[in-house]
N, C-alpha and C positions, 0 to 999 in steps of 0.2 A: 504494500500500500504506500502511495506517495506521501511525502511529508506535507505538513501544514505550514503555511507562511503567515506570519503576523508581525505587528509592530508593538514593541514595548518601550514606552518613552522615546519614540522615534527611532528605535533600533530595530532593524529588520532581523528576524530570527526564523529559522526553519526547525520544526520539531516533529516528533513522531505523533501519530494519532493517539489520543488518550492522555496526552500530557496536559497537566493543569496550567492555568495562567501563571500561578506562582512558580511552578517549575520552569516554565518558559522564561519568566523574568530572571530566574537564577542563571539559566543558561546564557542569557544575554548580559550577565554581569550586574544585574540590578538586584539589590537587596530589599526584600519586602519583609517588614517586621511581622512576626507571628509567635504565639506562645502555646498554641494547642496542637500544632502540626508536628509530626514525628515520622521519620523515614520508615519505621516498622508498622505504622498504623494507617488505616484508610483516612482520607480527608474528613474533617469533622466540622470545621467552621464555627467553633464555639467562641473563640476569644475576640473575633471581629477586628483584630488589628491589621489583617492583611486585606482590608477593603481597598478596592481599586475602582477606577472609572473605565468603562468600556463604551466606546462610541456606538450609539444606537441602542444601548441597553439602559433600562430604568434603574435608578437607585445606585447603590454601591455594593456590587456583589463581592463575596469573599473569594479571593484569588485561589485559595487552596482547594475549593470545591467546584470551581468553574472550569470546565474543560476548554482548552484552546480551540479556536475555530479559524477556518480560512479567512484571511483578510481582516481579522480583529485589529483594532487600534486601542491599545491599553495605556492608560495613564496611572502610574503608581505613586507619583509624587507631585502634589500641588498644595497650596495653602489650605484649601478646603479639606482635603484628605488628612493632612497633618493635624488640623484642628479636631477632626473626628477622633483620630488616634490619641491625641493628647487627652481628650475627654475620657476615653476608655482607660488609659493608663492612670489618670488621676483618680478614677473610681476604684481601680485596683489598689492604688496606694493608700486610699482612705482606710483600708483594712489590712495594711501591711506595714511593718516597721520601716520608717522613712526619714528618720532624723538626719541621716547623712545626705539624702537627696536634697533636702531643703537647707542644709548647712552651707554657709559661704566658705567655711574652712575645712571642707571634707577631706582634703588631701594633706592636712597639716597635723594629723594625729597619729602618724606612724609610730612615733616613739612610745606612746602609751597604749597602742592598740592591743598588744599582748596581754596587758593587765585588764583592759576592759573586756576582752573576750572571755574572761573568767566569770562574767555575769551569767546568771541562770538562763537568760533568754536574750537573743539579739535585739537590739533597738534600732539598728541601721546597718547599711551595707558593710561598713568597715568592721563591724563586729559580728559578721555572719560567716559561717564556715565556707560558704560558697562565693565569697567575695572574689570578684574578677573571673568567676566561672559561671556567672548567673545570666540567663537569657533575658530576664526582666531588666537587668542593668543595661544589657545591649540594646534592648528595645527603647529604653529611656534615652540612651545616648543617640540613637538613630532618629527618634521622633522629637525628643525634648519635652519638658513639662514646665508649666508655670508654677514656680516654687511658692509664689504667694497664695496659690489656691490649694496647696496641700495642707491638710489638717494633721496634727500630731496623732500618732496611734500608739496606744500602750498595749503591749502583749498581755493577754489575759488567759490564754488557754495553756494547759500543762503540756510539756513535751513527753512524748511516748518513747520509751527506750526499749529496744529489742537486742537480740544477740549481736547483730552485725551492723545495724544502722539505727539512727534516731529519726523520729517523725515529729516535726514541729508544725502544728496546725496554724500558728501565727504567721508563718512564712508561706503558707499555701495560697495560691491564686485560683484554685478550683478549675484548673485547665482540663482535668480529667485524664491526663496522659497515663498516670500511674494506675488508675482504675481500669482503663481500657487495655493497657499492655498486660496487666495481670490476668484479665479475663479473656481477651481476644487472642493474645499471642501465647501466653503461658498456660491458659486453660484452667487456672486455679480460682480466680475470682475472690481472693482474700480481702480485697479492699473495695469500698463502695462509698457513695455519697450518703450522708446521714443528716437529719434535721433539715430545717428550712430557713429561708431569709438570711439574716446576718449570722445565724447560728449554724449555717451549712458548713460542713467540713468533710474531708476525706477521712474515713475511719474504718474500723472493722465492725461487723454486726454485733450489736450489744456490747461493744468495746471489749470483745474477747481478745486474748493474746493471739498473735499471728500464728503461733504454733498450733493452736486449737482449730484453726480454719484451713489447715493444709498448706500454709505458706512454706515454700521450699527455700526461701532466703537466697534466691538466684540473683537478686540485685537489679532485676530488670526495671523495677519501679524507681530505684535510685538513679539509674542511668537515664530514665525518661524524664525525671523531674527537672523543670526549667529553672527552679529556684533552689534555695537551701532547705526546703521543707523536708526533703528526704536526703539524708547524707550519711555516708559510711562513717563508722566510729573510728576505724584505724586511720591515722594521719588526718584526722578531721580538720586540723588547723594548719595543714602544710601548704595551703594555697595552690595556685594553678601550677601545672608542670611547665618545665622549659621545653620538653619535647615528648612526643608519644611514639613509642617503638611498637610496631605491629609484629607479633610473633604467634607461635602456636602454644596452646594450653598444654602443660606438662602432665596432665592427669590421664584421662582415658584415651581410647584410640579414635575418637570421633574427629579429631583434627580441628577443633574450633579455633578460630583466630581471636586473639585478644590484643588489646592495646595497653601497653605498660606505660604509665605516666611517670616520667623521670625528671628529677630536679637535682642539680649538682651531683650527677652520677649516682643518685640513690633512688630506689624504687619507692614511689609514693603510694600508688594504688593501681589496680587493674580495672579495665572497663571493657565492655564488649566491642568488638570491631564490627563495622557495618555488615549487615547480613547474617550475623551470628548472635545466638542467645547463650549466655554463659550460665553455669550452675554455681552453687554456693562455693564449691572448691575453686573453680577458676576465677570467681569474682572476689572472694574474701579469703581464700586459703593459700596465699602466696607469701605469708609472713616468714616462711623458712628462708627466703632469699636474703632477708636482712636480719635474721636471727643472730644475736650476739654470741650464741653458743657454737656457731659454725667453726670448723677447723680453718685456721689461717696459715699454719706452718706444719711441715711434716713432723711426725713424731717417731722416734726410734727407741726401742726398748734397751735400756742400759741400767744394769744393777737391779733388774726386776721392775723398773718403772719406765714409763714412756716419757721421754724428754724431747723438747723442741730441737730440731736441727735444721740446717739450711737445705734447700732443695738439692743442691749439688752433692752434699754429704749423704743425704738420705737415698738418692737415686744410685749413688756409688755403692752403698751397702746392698741395695736390692740387686743390682747387676752382679755384684761379686758373689752373693749367696745363691742366686737362682741358677747360676751356671752349673751348679752341682746337681740340679734336679731336672735335667732335660728328659724328654720322653714321657713314659707312663707315670713318672714320679710327680709330674706337674699337672695342676688342674686350674682352669680359669672359669669363673662364673660371672656373667655380666647381667646387668639389669636391662630389661626391655624399655627402660626410660632413657637409656643412652641414645645419642644421635646415631644416625646411620654411619656417619663418618667415624665416630668413636668405635662402634661395633666392628667396622671393617678393619680398623687398625688393631683392635684387640684380637680379632681372628688371625690376622697375619702374625702378630706377636706370638700367639700360642702355637701356631702351626709351623711357621718358618723359623722363628728364633728358638722356641722351646721344643720343637719337634714333637708336640703332643696333640693327641686327638681328644683329650679330656677337656672339651669346651661345652659349657652348658649355658642356657639362658633361663633365668629364674622367672618363668612365666607359664602358667598352666594353659594359656590360650595360644601359645606359639604352635604353628602348624595346624591351626584349626581348619576344619573342612570348608570354611566359608571364604577363604581368601580370594579364590578365583571366580566366585560367583558374581554375576552382574547385578549387584545390589548397591544402592546409595540411599542416603537419607531422603532425597527427593522422591525416589521410587517408593520408599516406605510411606511417605506422605500421600502419595497418589494410589497406593495399593487398594484393591477392592476387597481383599480379605487378608487377615493377619492372624497367625497362631503365635501367641507369645508364651514362651516357657521361661518362668522365672520373673524377676522384677528388676528392670533396668533403672529404676528411679534414683537409686543411690550411686550405682556404678557408672551409668551412662545416661545422664539426664537429657542430653540432646536427643538421644534415641527415644526416650520416653515422650519428649515433646513432639517428635515426628509421628509416633504411633497415636498420640492423643489427637493430633491434627487429622490423621487419616480417619480415626473413629468419628471425629466431629463432622468430617466430610461424607460420612455414610458408609465407611468400610465395615465389613463384618469382622469383629474382634473377638477372638476366643482366647481366654487367659488360662494357662495351666500353672497353678501355684498352690502349694499347701497352705499358704498364709495370705492374708489380705494384702494387696498391693494397690497403690494409687490408681492404676489403670483399670482395676476391676470395676470401678464405678462407671466407667465409660464403655464397658464391654457388653456384648450380647450374650455371652455365656462364660461362666466361671467354673472351670473344672478343678476340683479341690482334692487331689490325691493325698494319700498319707505321705508324710515326709519321707523322702528317700525312694519313693516309688514312681517318680515322674517318668522315668524311662519305660516302666511297665505300662503306665497309662497311655503313653504315646504308642507303644506297641499294640495295645488294645484298640486304639484309634485306627492304626494301620490295618489291623485285623478286620475292623468294621468296613473299611474301604474295600478290602478284598472280597469280603462276604457279600457286600452290596454291589460288587462289580462296577465301581465308579472310579477306578484308578485311571490316571491320565498320563502315565509314564510313556515317553516316546521310546522307539526301538533302541536307540543308542543308550538311553538312560536305563532301560529295563535290563540291559546286559550287566549293569553294575549292581543289580538288586537280587541276584540269584540266591546268595546265602541268606539274605534278609527275608526274602519271600518264603524260602523253605522253612525258616525258623518260625515265622508268624503263622504259617498254615498249621503248625502243630500246636499252637496256643489255643487253650479253651477260654473263650471270651468271658464266660461266667466266672472262671477261676481268677482271671486277671482282674475282673471287677471286684471280686471279694477281697483280694490282697490289696489292691490300690484304693479301695473305697470309692471308686468311680463306677457308676452303674452302666450297664449295657446301653440303656436309653441315652445317657449323656454322651457316650462315645459315638453312638450312631447319629445323634443330632449334630455333633461337631463334624463328623465325617461328611454329612450332607451339606452343611454350610460351607466347609472348606473346599469341597469338590466342585461347587458351582463356579468358582473362579480359581485361577492359579495362585495359590497363596504365597505370601512371604512368611516363612517360619523364623521367628526371632528367638534365639536362645541366649539368655543372659545369666551369667554366674552359675552355670550348671557343670557337673562333672562330665568327663569325656564320654562315658557310656550314654548319658542323656543326649549329648551333642550328636553322637553317631546315629542314634535312633531318630532324632529329629531330622538329620540330614537325609536318611533313607526315606523318611516320611515325605520330605519335600520332593524327592525324586519320584516317589509313588504318585503324588498329586500333581506332578508337572509344575511344581512351584520352585521357589528358591530358598536357600538357607542363609541366614544372616547370624553369625556368631561373632560379635565384635570382640576385639582384644581387650584385655584388662588394663594394659598400660599404654602410654602415649605412643610407643614405637613397637608394639607387638607385631604389627605387620612387617615393619622394617627388619626386626630381629629374625622373623621367619624367612624373609627373602635373603638376608645376608648370611644367616647361619642355618640353612635348611637341614643340614646334616648333624647339627648339634644335638647331643644327647640331653636328657633331662637330669634332674637332680638324682633320680633313682639310679641312673647309670653310674654317677659319681659316687653315690653312697655304696654301691656294690664294689667299686674299685677301692674305696677307702677301707671297707671291711676286709678286702683281700690284702690289705697292707701294701697297696701299690702307690697311693698318693701320699707324698711326703712334703710337698710345697704347694701353696695355692695363692692365687691372686683373685680377690673378690672386689668387684666394681659395683658399688651402689646397691648391694644386696645384704640381707641378713640371713645367714645360713644356719641350718640345724646343727645342734651341738655334736651329733654323731659324726658329722663330716670333719669335725675339728679335732677329734680325740687323738689321732696319731700324726697330726701335722707338725712337722719340725720347723717350718718357716712359713709364716703367714703374712701376706701383704694385703692391706685393706685400703681402698680408695673410696671415700664417701664424704658427704657434707658434714656429718656429725660422727662423733666417736661412739655414741651409745651402743652398748652390746658387745664391744670388742676390747674393753679395757684390759682384760686379763688374758686375752688370746693373741692379739696382734703383735708381730715383731716390728713391723713398720706400718705406719698409717700415713697415707698421702691425702691432702685436701682435694676435693673435687669441685669443679665449677658447676653451678646450677644452670638450668635452661636459660635463665635471663642473662647469663654471662658467657654463653657459648655460641659460636657460629656453627651452624650445621642444619640438619633437616630430620624431621620425623616423617614416616609414611603412615598415612591414616588407614583405617580399615578397608577403604575402597580404593587404595592405591594412589591417592593424591600425595 
């Protein structure tokens, strides 16, 4: 479809169909003030600051809700529009701390600002945690206000404190962004508008704690808030960053992009990058980067104690001692949170320098059957049917969000979990097997598919199902139902629902047996299996070290008295592997757990200090 041509303040601009007037203005380099619009939300038009004039159109339409049309002539800035916007801002400020806006010496109080910030509630911009990060400030600077018309406002509502952020209703402008993003994007709806008139505020139902309303503390509301009404507690008064570094979240394998706010080479806080929604870990769980307990210098055991040494001396000791443990005597265990580049070098060190095949990745999801499946979060969101085994809400919140989006869009969702999971409330069926019998419940489901003759496996896929089919044909469905506590009727109902469409089967936090059964069930139904890795670089570890054994192999070698020296990178290892180790090198962020075992401890760089790459679950 051809582009649309229009004029914005006399500037000719061509835009794609569906572009709003506000978006067109931004593409033309024209800034239109707004406080309710957000890149993750559909146009709302509540704040009325983005009013414009359009030739041939009555009134002052909101530019964020008005689609651009061919030949439009838009005016975003003239005295009449500015006066309208000033009136709106002045009404907002009548119920907002504003002493700094009306003060003639607002920039002369820097020396006493730190002391004034200790007041229980902000009275103005300079005493607000969001000072210089506030969109209301930006709008005032862009539009201007008549200081003589601003009446003083005294904060009178209490500040609500939660685990990770504070909520100050005195700073709220009722734009609705936090309410909408919690409901429409995150699917939780923990926040809402309460009361009426001047008592209106954003709060929780019946003022219940956020924890009681299913809040996941993802911080989406904090990121969406245009003022300081919602603000993170960590580094609350650190001010605006000098730069924002976009990188990848170091937790699960979803590969979410995050923005690290940095000031004077120190991490202030994290925020979601455009197009991504973070979880509580990615948003508020990065304190380890600046933790004062982190290792800063190598430690070498001397006289029974670990003492600080220079890098040169510590590495010299490691090189000198390890040369006596080449071959089967040496083992290396790496964390799947290491970058691809680090894993590649560790692999070469173990195999080429130490001549050892004792290399393991400490990750139960490495070599999961899902790596080569054509699955992405976008395909999960648009799936027509999903079988979820387990609960991804704690381990893979981005995956939970995608499944919730699919269910909200009409997908058939079947959840297999012994315990209640957040996604159960949005599912069409909850299969509740006895704990530990999830694999048997899936096998019974597969048996129902075979008995009803509704399988959809293609010829090439059917070749891979031989042993699985022969096994399930021998299973008595009633016996499986008795053991798993899942009735025959439940299994048959789920089989009918899933067989209607080619399902995506999601396996989260399950043992290998359950994962293999789910994988075979996906083949049987003509669907796809999705078993995301536990760690940030589980996929990369599987790609770089596909032949690496697991910890069980190393434990067998240790019991056979073969392993005498080891190098552990970013992992905590079972005691039985350490019992006969003569020389142990640890590289990690913290010393915890190895005080009595390690001969040499080397500091590690965190994800925020490393150049490198992770590979997400879908190969990105």
